C-alpha positions in Angstrom: -60.0 10.8 33.0 -64.0 10.3 32.0 -65.1 10.1 27.8 -68.5 11.5 28.0 -69.9 13.5 24.6 -68.8 16.8 24.9 -64.8 15.6 25.6 -65.9 12.7 23.0 -66.7 16.2 20.7 -63.5 17.9 21.6 -61.3 14.9 20.7 -62.9 14.8 17.4 -62.2 18.7 17.0 -58.4 17.4 17.3 -58.7 15.0 14.9 -59.7 17.1 12.7 -56.6 19.8 12.7 -54.3 17.3 11.1 -57.1 16.0 8.6 -57.5 19.9 7.7 -53.7 20.3 6.9 -54.2 17.2 4.8 -56.7 18.7 2.7 -55.8 22.4 2.1 -52.6 20.8 0.6 -55.0 18.2 -1.8 -54.1 19.0 -5.6 -57.5 19.3 -6.6 -59.8 22.0 -7.3 -62.2 22.4 -4.7 -59.6 21.6 -1.7 -60.2 25.2 -0.2 -64.0 24.7 0.3 -63.9 21.0 1.7 -60.8 22.3 4.2 -63.8 25.2 4.8 -66.4 23.0 5.7 -64.4 21.0 8.3 -63.4 24.0 10.2 -66.6 24.9 10.0 -67.5 21.4 11.7 -65.0 21.9 13.8 -66.4 25.0 14.8 -69.7 23.6 15.3 -68.0 21.3 17.7 -66.7 23.4 19.8 -70.3 25.1 20.6 -72.1 21.7 20.8 -69.2 20.4 23.5 -69.6 23.3 25.6 -73.4 23.5 25.8 -73.8 19.8 26.0 -71.5 19.9 29.3 -73.7 22.7 30.5 -76.6 21.8 29.4 -76.0 17.7 30.9 -73.9 19.3 33.8 -70.9 16.9 32.1 -67.9 19.4 32.7 -65.1 17.3 34.0 -61.6 18.7 34.8 -60.2 17.1 31.8 -63.0 18.7 29.4 -62.2 21.9 31.1 -58.4 21.7 30.3 -58.7 20.4 26.6 -61.4 22.2 25.2 -59.3 25.5 25.4 -56.3 23.5 24.0 -58.5 22.0 21.3 -59.7 25.6 20.4 -56.2 27.1 19.9 -54.3 24.2 18.6 -57.1 24.6 15.9 -57.3 28.4 15.6 -53.3 28.8 15.5 -52.4 25.7 12.9 -55.8 27.2 10.6 -54.2 30.7 11.0 -51.1 29.5 9.4 -51.8 27.8 6.7 -53.9 31.1 5.7 -51.0 33.1 5.6 -49.1 30.8 4.1 -52.0 30.6 1.4 -52.5 34.2 1.2 -48.8 35.6 2.4 -49.6 39.5 3.0 -49.1 42.0 5.5 -52.8 42.5 6.0 -53.2 38.3 7.0 -50.0 37.6 8.5 -50.4 41.0 11.4 -54.0 40.3 12.5 -53.2 36.3 12.6 -49.9 37.2 14.7 -52.0 39.5 17.2 -54.3 36.4 17.8 -51.6 34.2 17.8 -49.9 36.1 20.2 -52.8 36.7 22.5 -53.7 33.0 22.7 -50.1 32.6 24.1 -50.7 34.8 26.3 -53.7 34.3 27.8 -52.9 30.8 27.8 -49.7 31.4 29.9 -51.6 33.9 32.2 -54.2 31.1 33.2 -51.6 28.7 34.0 -49.8 31.3 36.0 -53.1 32.4 37.5 -53.6 28.7 38.4 -50.6 28.3 39.5 -51.5 30.9 42.2 -54.4 29.4 43.0 -56.4 32.4 40.9 -57.4 30.6 38.0 -61.1 31.1 38.8 -60.3 35.3 38.1 -59.8 34.5 34.4 -62.6 33.2 33.2 -63.7 33.8 29.4 -65.6 36.7 29.0 -67.9 38.0 26.8 -65.4 40.2 25.2 -63.6 36.8 24.0 -67.0 35.0 23.4 -67.3 37.9 20.6 -63.6 37.7 19.8 -63.7 34.0 19.0 -67.1 34.5 16.7 -65.4 37.0 14.8 -62.4 35.2 14.5 -64.5 31.6 13.4 -65.9 33.9 10.7 -62.9 35.5 9.0 -61.0 31.8 9.2 -63.7 30.5 7.4 -64.0 33.3 4.8 -60.2 33.6 3.9 -59.9 30.1 3.9 -62.9 30.0 1.4 -61.5 32.7 -0.6 -63.3 32.6 -3.5 -66.3 34.7 -4.2 -70.5 33.2 -2.9 -72.7 34.3 -5.3 -71.3 37.9 -6.0 -70.4 38.4 -1.7 -66.6 39.4 -1.9 -65.5 36.8 1.0 -62.2 37.5 1.1 -63.1 41.2 1.8 -65.5 40.4 4.8 -62.3 37.7 6.5 -60.3 40.8 6.1 -62.3 43.3 7.7 -63.8 40.5 10.0 -59.9 39.3 11.0 -59.0 43.3 11.5 -62.4 43.5 14.1 -61.2 39.9 15.3 -58.3 41.6 16.3 -59.0 44.6 17.7 -61.7 42.5 20.7 -58.4 40.4 20.0 -56.0 43.2 21.9 -59.4 44.4 23.9 -60.2 41.4 26.0 -56.2 40.2 26.2 -56.2 43.7 28.2 -59.2 42.2 30.5 -57.6 39.6 31.9 -54.5 41.4 31.9 -56.4 44.2 34.1 -57.5 41.9 36.1 -54.5 40.1 36.6 -52.7 42.7 36.9 -52.8 43.2 41.4 -51.0 39.6 41.1 -48.1 40.8 38.7 -47.7 43.7 41.7 -47.9 41.2 44.4 -45.3 38.5 43.0 
């Protein structure tokens, strides 16, 4: 196992998950803002670890395994916090869709890897768009307060629904690619 800069950034992102949970529940006025900033930092490290791995040719099998695990852990934990803090159907349904997709696609990738077809299920442009809207929506839903008159919670709700639609679309694309394997096995 190689610990290069991209892998260390991914491990740092995993380390930040319990920190975000603790900060989220701290009983002081700006806890949500600090949690949002930590989530933003974690999201930035997600972009940087992939960029550096490709740019510096530091891609490893361990890093390829760990990066999506870190992403999914971070998103699922934070979405659970967001739903717990705002337990409305408007937040719970898209969060459930996103979490369900993460579990489904991870399982699909694992199954395809067992069949020796993992390379067919690689990250698509739709998945990247989904991730962008998803991260923006989580930032907004974590922060919630209006920012210089901008209704941040409303932006978060709109974005999480866009992310949910892209989530369903990207999941369908992955299932479509894997469909021949379903029929053959």
